[in-house]
C-alpha positions in Angstrom: 15.9 28.8 28.3 14.6 25.3 27.8 13.8 22.5 30.3 12.9 22.8 34.0 13.9 25.9 35.9 17.4 26.0 37.2 18.8 23.8 34.4 20.7 25.5 31.5 20.1 24.4 28.0 22.7 21.8 26.8 23.9 20.9 30.3 23.4 17.2 31.1 22.4 16.5 34.7 24.2 13.3 35.8 22.0 10.5 37.0 22.6 8.8 40.3 24.9 5.9 39.8 24.4 2.4 41.3 27.9 1.1 41.6 26.8 -2.6 41.9 24.5 -2.3 38.9 27.3 -0.6 36.8 29.7 -3.3 37.8 27.3 -6.0 36.7 26.7 -4.2 33.4 30.4 -4.0 32.6 30.9 -7.6 33.5 27.9 -8.7 31.3 29.2 -6.5 28.4 32.7 -8.1 28.6 31.1 -11.5 28.6 28.9 -10.8 25.6 31.9 -9.4 23.6 34.1 -12.3 24.5 31.3 -14.8 23.7 30.6 -13.1 20.3 34.4 -13.2 19.5 34.4 -16.9 20.3 31.3 -17.5 18.1 33.0 -15.6 15.2 36.2 -17.7 15.5 34.3 -21.0 15.8 31.7 -20.2 13.2 34.1 -19.2 10.4 34.6 -21.6 7.6 38.0 -22.8 6.4 39.3 -25.8 4.4 40.2 -27.5 7.7 36.9 -26.7 9.3 34.3 -26.5 6.5 31.3 -27.1 8.7 28.2 -28.0 6.7 29.7 -26.6 3.4 31.4 -28.7 0.8 33.0 -26.5 -1.8 34.4 -27.9 -5.0 37.7 -26.5 -3.9 38.9 -24.3 -1.1 42.6 -23.2 -0.9 44.9 -22.9 2.1 44.4 -19.9 4.3 41.0 -19.0 2.9 38.3 -18.0 5.5 34.6 -17.2 5.3 33.8 -14.9 8.2 30.9 -15.6 10.5 28.0 -14.8 10.3 27.8 -16.2 6.8 25.5 -14.9 4.1 23.5 -17.2 1.9 25.7 -20.0 0.5 24.4 -22.7 -1.8 25.6 -24.7 -4.8 29.0 -25.0 -3.2 29.9 -28.2 -5.2 30.2 -25.8 -8.2 32.1 -23.1 -6.3 35.9 -22.9 -6.3 37.7 -20.7 -3.8 41.4 -20.0 -4.2 44.1 -19.7 -1.5 44.4 -16.9 1.1 41.0 -15.4 0.3 39.0 -13.3 2.9 35.3 -13.6 2.6 33.7 -11.0 4.8 30.6 -11.3 7.1 27.2 -11.7 5.5 28.7 -12.4 2.0 26.4 -14.4 -0.3 27.9 -16.9 -2.7 25.5 -18.9 -4.9 25.8 -21.2 -7.9 22.6 -22.0 -9.7 19.1 -20.5 -9.6 18.3 -22.4 -6.4 19.7 -25.0 -4.1 19.9 -28.7 -4.9 20.2 -28.4 -8.7 22.6 -30.5 -10.7 24.7 -28.0 -12.6 26.8 -30.4 -14.5 30.5 -31.4 -14.3 32.1 -27.9 -14.5 32.5 -25.2 -11.8 30.1 -22.2 -12.1 31.8 -19.7 -9.7 35.6 -19.5 -9.7 37.4 -17.1 -7.2 41.2 -16.8 -7.6 43.9 -16.6 -5.0 44.1 -13.6 -2.6 40.6 -12.3 -3.2 38.9 -10.1 -0.6 35.1 -9.8 -0.7 33.9 -7.1 1.6 31.0 -7.4 4.1 27.6 -7.9 2.7 28.7 -8.5 -0.9 26.8 -10.8 -3.2 28.2 -13.0 -6.0 25.2 -14.6 -7.8 26.5 -17.2 -10.4 23.5 -18.7 -12.3 25.9 -19.1 -15.2 29.7 -18.8 -15.1 31.3 -16.1 -13.0 35.1 -15.8 -12.7 36.9 -13.5 -10.3 40.7 -13.2 -10.9 43.4 -13.4 -8.3 44.2 -10.4 -6.0 40.9 -8.7 -6.5 39.6 -6.5 -3.7 35.9 -5.8 -3.2 34.6 -3.1 -0.9 31.5 -3.8 1.1 28.1 -4.4 -0.5 29.3 -5.1 -4.0 26.8 -7.0 -6.2 27.9 -9.3 -9.0 25.4 -11.2 -11.0 25.3 -13.3 -14.1 21.5 -13.1 -14.3 19.1 -10.3 -15.1 15.3 -10.1 -15.1 13.6 -10.0 -18.5 10.4 -8.0 -19.3 9.7 -9.0 -22.9 6.1 -9.9 -22.2 4.2 -6.8 -21.1 1.3 -8.9 -19.7 3.3 -11.3 -17.5 4.8 -10.2 -14.1 8.5 -9.6 -14.5 9.4 -11.9 -11.7 7.6 -14.8 -13.5 9.5 -14.3 -16.8 12.5 -16.5 -17.5 15.7 -14.4 -16.8 18.6 -13.7 -19.1 22.0 -15.1 -18.2 25.4 -14.1 -19.5 28.9 -15.0 -18.1 30.8 -12.5 -16.0 34.6 -12.2 -15.9 36.6 -9.9 -13.6 40.3 -9.9 -14.4 43.1 -10.1 -11.8 44.2 -7.2 -9.6 41.0 -5.2 -9.7 39.5 -3.0 -7.1 35.7 -2.9 -6.9 34.4 0.0 -4.8 31.7 0.0 -2.3 28.2 -0.6 -3.6 29.3 -1.3 -7.2 27.0 -3.5 -9.4 28.5 -5.8 -12.0 25.9 -6.9 -14.5 25.5 -10.0 -16.7 27.9 -10.1 -19.6 30.5 -7.7 -18.0 34.1 -8.4 -19.0 36.4 -6.4 -16.8 40.1 -6.4 -17.6 43.2 -6.5 -15.5 44.0 -4.0 -12.7 40.8 -2.1 -13.2 39.3 0.4 -10.7 35.5 0.4 -10.4 34.4 3.4 -8.5 32.0 3.2 -5.6 28.4 2.9 -6.8 29.3 2.3 -10.4 27.0 0.0 -12.5 29.2 -2.0 -15.0 28.1 -3.7 -18.2 30.0 -4.6 -21.3 33.7 -4.7 -21.7 36.2 -2.7 -19.7 39.8 -2.5 -20.9 42.9 -3.3 -18.8 44.3 -0.6 -16.5 41.2 1.6 -16.6 39.1 3.5 -14.0 35.4 3.4 -14.6 32.7 5.4 -12.8 29.0 6.2 -13.1 25.8 4.4 -13.9 26.1 3.1 -16.5 29.9 3.1 -15.9 32.2 4.7 -18.4 36.0 4.9 -18.6 37.2 8.1 -16.9 41.0 7.3 -16.9 43.2 4.8 -18.5 46.9 3.8 -18.6 48.7 2.7 -21.8 52.4 1.8 -22.3 52.8 4.6 -24.8 50.9 7.4 -23.1 50.8 6.5 -19.4 47.8 7.7 -17.5 45.3 9.8 -19.5 44.2 12.1 -18.0 47.3 12.4 -15.8 47.1 11.5 -12.2 46.5 14.6 -9.9 48.5 13.2 -7.0 51.9 11.6 -6.8 52.2 7.9 -6.2 52.6 7.0 -2.5 56.0 6.0 -1.4 56.2 2.4 -0.2 57.6 1.7 3.3 61.2 0.7 2.8 62.0 -3.0 3.3 63.4 -3.8 6.7 61.5 -1.0 8.5 60.6 -2.2 12.0 57.3 -1.5 13.9 59.3 0.5 16.5 60.7 2.8 13.7 57.2 3.3 12.4 55.9 4.2 15.8 58.8 6.7 16.3 58.0 8.3 12.9 54.3 8.6 13.9 55.3 10.7 17.0 57.3 13.3 15.0 55.7 16.7 14.5 55.5 18.5 11.1 58.7 20.5 11.7 60.8 17.4 12.4 59.4 15.7 9.3 60.2 18.7 7.2 63.8 18.8 8.6 64.2 15.0 7.8 63.1 15.7 4.3 65.6 18.5 3.9 68.4 16.3 5.2 67.4 13.5 2.8 67.4 16.0 -0.1 70.8 17.3 0.9 72.2 13.7 1.1 70.8 12.9 -2.3 72.3 16.0 -3.8 75.7 15.1 -2.3 75.5 11.7 -3.8 74.8 13.2 -7.2 77.8 15.6 -7.0 80.1 12.7 -5.9 79.0 10.6 -8.9 79.6 13.4 -11.3 
């Protein structure tokens, strides 16, 4: 037995409650949460309310969540429409603020892109992210890498190497992935969590590992190779109402199995009628 005599191990002894103090704490907690929600709404950046930021372009419906990460070089950053930029996301163009980077944009982000919380997109030279790309949290994309050619000079003082980065439309970039300079990622590519990507990745591929390699790919002739291990999810039928979804969520396994049997029987009847 541990603890003072008369108290069994693992049993918490309730502390005396001060009703007035507890009431004040709950009230303060609600006020803090409400105030923080107001700060998040007010501090977010949109095309209508850009605050101190002046992006080269920012589409309708795009929002940068507050608190922001590091953002500079915005005159050379183009953001498409209906993008969601999560909290603490860093977007930079150029090696440092207040540089003249010329007439062309450096960082281009297409329509419908989602950048997860804490992600970094570092565009010291051209970085392009296609439309409808989704990034998990803490993804790191950079067009710059340190060089270490001179063994006598500190690496941080040597001039970095820069290569453009291109991420095709429709990609999913998993949590903690790193996209290195020179990467060319095709269309509808899955980058697994924690992968480190360099070089060229073909369309409709799944890559994983460090360095990343292709572990699965789709082609028109052969489909997915190796084959998918799970069936494709069934989309929610058009016209389904929220009330119907809630009703389905309340069904037990037996009721769901019975509905599946009825659906199979109805489908079989339709096939017989057509034949």
